[in-house]
C-alpha positions in Angstrom: -31.6 -21.2 77.3 -34.0 -18.3 78.1 -32.9 -14.7 77.6 -32.9 -14.0 81.4 -30.7 -17.0 82.1 -28.2 -15.8 79.5 -28.2 -12.3 80.8 -27.5 -13.5 84.3 -24.1 -14.5 83.0 -23.2 -10.9 82.5 -22.4 -8.8 85.6 -21.5 -5.2 86.3 -19.4 -4.3 89.3 -17.6 -1.0 89.7 -14.7 -2.9 91.3 -14.2 -5.2 88.3 -12.9 -3.8 85.0 -14.1 -0.3 86.0 -17.7 -1.3 86.0 -17.8 -2.6 82.4 -20.1 -5.6 81.8 -18.1 -8.8 82.1 -18.8 -12.5 81.9 -19.6 -13.6 85.4 -16.5 -15.0 87.3 -14.1 -13.5 84.7 -12.5 -10.2 83.8 -13.5 -10.7 80.2 -15.6 -7.8 79.1 -18.6 -8.1 76.7 -16.8 -5.4 74.6 -13.7 -7.6 74.3 -15.6 -10.7 73.3 -17.5 -8.6 70.7 -14.3 -7.2 69.3 -12.9 -10.7 69.0 -15.9 -11.9 67.1 -15.9 -8.7 64.9 -12.3 -9.3 64.0 -13.1 -12.8 62.7 -12.1 -14.9 65.8 -14.4 -17.9 65.9 -16.4 -19.0 69.0 -14.3 -22.2 69.0 -11.1 -20.1 69.0 -12.4 -18.0 72.0 -13.4 -21.1 73.9 -10.0 -22.8 73.2 -8.2 -19.7 74.5 -10.3 -19.0 77.5 -10.9 -22.3 79.3 -14.0 -22.3 81.4 -16.0 -20.1 79.0 -19.0 -21.8 77.4 -20.9 -21.1 74.2 -23.7 -19.7 76.3 -21.2 -17.1 77.7 -20.6 -15.9 74.1 -24.3 -15.9 73.4 -24.9 -13.9 76.6 -22.5 -11.2 75.3 -24.3 -11.0 72.0 -27.7 -10.8 73.7 -26.4 -8.2 76.2 -25.2 -6.0 73.3 -28.6 -6.5 71.5 -30.5 -5.5 74.5 -28.3 -2.4 75.1 -28.9 -1.3 71.5 -32.7 -1.6 71.7 -33.1 1.7 73.4 -30.4 3.5 71.4 -31.1 6.0 68.7 -28.6 6.4 66.0 -28.1 9.7 64.2 -26.0 9.9 61.0 -22.7 11.5 61.6 -22.6 12.8 58.0 -24.7 12.7 54.9 -23.3 10.5 52.2 -24.0 10.7 48.5 -25.6 7.6 47.2 
């Protein structure tokens, strides 16, 4: 699936979840899906819990986050001793 097709699965609407990016047709935010993945929840577990989601929906969340970070500059909060 092409990037644009995946990104069309993510919507932003000020009337849904206060405008946070969500998976189209749901109230599941990209942020929530990423937190689940970061905490060790598998894609299979997410799909089992949220019927109607597809693997492409999860990939769309990852791609959306990647695209959002492309234009972000990170500055170190504190210097660490190596």
